[in-house]
C-alpha positions as CSV (number, residue, x, y, z in Angstrom):
1,M,0.8,-6.7,3.7
2,I,1.7,-4.9,0.5
3,Y,3.5,-6.7,-2.4
4,T,5.1,-5.5,-5.6
5,G,5.0,-7.2,-9.1
6,N,4.8,-6.5,-12.8
7,Y,1.9,-6.4,-15.1
8,K,3.0,-9.6,-16.9
9,N,3.2,-11.7,-13.7
10,C,0.2,-10.5,-11.7
11,K,-3.5,-10.2,-12.4
12,G,-6.6,-9.7,-10.3
13,D,-8.6,-7.2,-8.3
14,K,-5.9,-6.7,-5.7
15,C,-3.5,-5.3,-8.3
16,V,-2.9,-1.6,-8.4
17,S,-0.9,0.3,-11.0
18,I,1.7,2.8,-9.8
19,S,2.9,3.6,-13.4
20,G,2.6,7.1,-14.9
21,D,0.3,5.7,-17.6
22,K,-1.8,3.6,-15.2
23,G,-0.7,0.5,-17.0
24,K,-2.4,1.3,-20.3
25,G,0.7,0.1,-22.2
26,A,0.2,-3.3,-20.7
27,N,-3.6,-3.3,-21.2
28,F,-4.1,-3.0,-17.5
29,T,-7.6,-1.9,-16.6
30,G,-7.6,-2.1,-12.8
31,Q,-7.2,0.6,-10.2
32,S,-4.2,2.9,-10.0
33,Y,-2.5,4.9,-7.3
34,A,-1.1,7.9,-9.1
35,K,0.6,9.4,-6.0
36,L,3.3,6.8,-6.4
37,A,3.9,7.3,-10.1
38,P,7.2,8.9,-11.1
39,K,7.1,12.5,-12.4
40,Y,7.4,12.6,-16.2
41,N,10.1,15.3,-16.2
42,F,12.7,13.3,-14.2
43,W,11.7,10.0,-15.7
44,K,12.4,11.4,-19.1
45,I,15.8,12.7,-18.1
46,W,16.6,9.3,-16.5
47,H,15.3,7.4,-19.6
48,N,17.3,9.6,-22.0
49,N,20.5,9.0,-20.0
50,I,20.4,5.2,-20.3
51,G,23.6,4.2,-22.0
52,I,24.9,7.8,-21.9
53,I,26.0,8.0,-18.3
54,S,26.9,5.1,-15.9
55,E,24.0,3.0,-14.7
56,E,24.9,3.7,-11.1
57,E,25.0,7.5,-11.7
58,N,21.7,7.3,-13.5
59,T,20.1,5.1,-10.8
60,R,21.2,7.5,-8.1
61,Y,19.8,10.4,-10.1
62,Y,16.4,8.6,-10.3
63,I,16.3,7.7,-6.6
64,H,17.2,11.2,-5.6
65,E,14.5,12.7,-7.8
66,Y,11.8,10.0,-6.9
67,Y,12.5,10.2,-3.2
68,N,12.5,14.0,-3.1
69,N,9.7,14.7,-5.5
70,V,7.4,11.8,-4.8
71,L,8.0,9.8,-1.6
72,K,9.0,12.7,0.7
73,K,5.6,14.3,0.0
74,L,3.7,11.2,1.1
75,S,3.0,9.6,4.5
76,P,4.2,6.0,4.4
77,K,1.6,5.1,7.0
78,E,-1.2,6.5,4.8
79,V,0.1,4.8,1.7
80,Y,0.2,1.5,3.6
81,E,-3.3,1.9,5.0
82,K,-4.6,2.8,1.5
83,L,-2.9,-0.1,-0.3
84,D,-2.8,-2.8,2.4
85,G,-3.4,-6.2,0.7
86,C,-2.5,-4.9,-2.8
87,I,0.1,-5.8,-5.3
88,L,1.8,-2.6,-6.7
89,L,2.5,-3.0,-10.4
90,C,4.8,-1.5,-12.9
91,Y,6.3,-2.7,-16.2
92,E,9.9,-3.9,-15.5
93,E,10.7,-7.6,-15.3
94,E,11.6,-8.8,-11.8
95,N,14.9,-7.9,-10.3
96,I,15.5,-5.1,-12.9
97,F,15.6,-1.5,-11.7
98,C,12.1,-0.1,-11.2
99,H,10.5,2.5,-8.9
100,R,8.3,-0.2,-7.4
101,Y,11.4,-1.5,-5.5
102,I,12.1,2.0,-4.2
103,V,8.5,2.1,-2.9
104,A,9.0,-1.3,-1.3
105,Y,12.2,-0.4,0.4
106,W,10.8,3.0,1.5
107,L,7.9,1.2,3.2
108,E,10.2,-1.4,4.7
109,I,12.6,1.3,6.1
110,T,10.0,3.7,7.4
111,L,7.4,1.3,8.7
112,G,9.6,-1.7,9.6
113,I,7.5,-4.1,7.4
114,K,8.4,-6.6,4.7
115,V,7.2,-5.9,1.1
116,D,7.8,-8.9,-1.1
117,E,8.1,-9.0,-4.9
118,V,5.8,-11.6,-6.2
119,R,4.6,-13.6,-9.2
120,M,0.9,-14.7,-9.1
121,L,0.1,-18.2,-10.3
122,D,-3.2,-18.8,-12.2
123,N,-4.7,-20.2,-9.0
124,G,-3.9,-16.9,-7.1
125,T,-0.9,-18.3,-5.2
126,L,1.8,-15.7,-4.7
127,I,5.4,-16.8,-5.3
128,K,8.1,-14.6,-3.7
129,L,10.8,-13.3,-6.0
130,A,14.1,-11.6,-5.4
131,K,14.4,-7.8,-5.2
132,P,17.6,-5.9,-6.2
133,E,19.2,-5.3,-2.7
134,Y,21.5,-2.5,-4.0
135,L,18.5,-0.2,-4.3
136,R,17.8,-0.5,-0.5
137,K,21.4,0.8,0.1
138,M,21.0,3.6,-2.4
139,L,17.7,4.7,-1.0
140,L,19.0,4.7,2.6
141,E,21.9,6.9,1.5
142,E,19.5,9.3,-0.1
143,M,17.2,9.3,2.9
144,N,20.1,10.0,5.2
145,K,21.3,13.1,3.3
């Protein structure tokens, strides 16, 4: 089972950064999986377009670029085998647009598995959180082009 979460809500040795900066901005010192990090060039364009173009258009741009420049170059099976049992971390608060949700939906769609967004309690218990479902639809549309 693979999970997703953010640096604020999840701590421990099963946490893996998938951010471009490996979580340094959150003082994360654990392992990272750079193959799932967004490419800086399209991330910067997306970031600079926030508030300039519609949120939907900007999100579709990001998903298109992330899927075609990152995910299409990876084997979902190999990613799953490498990260099984891990929580994939990034910065954004839960239920806010983030590439970790695109990764989660990509794994769900391609492998037929469930990837839950979680918060980790101090005792290590994982609490399931909601994921933005509209991203699944947008990713599926991109994958079917």
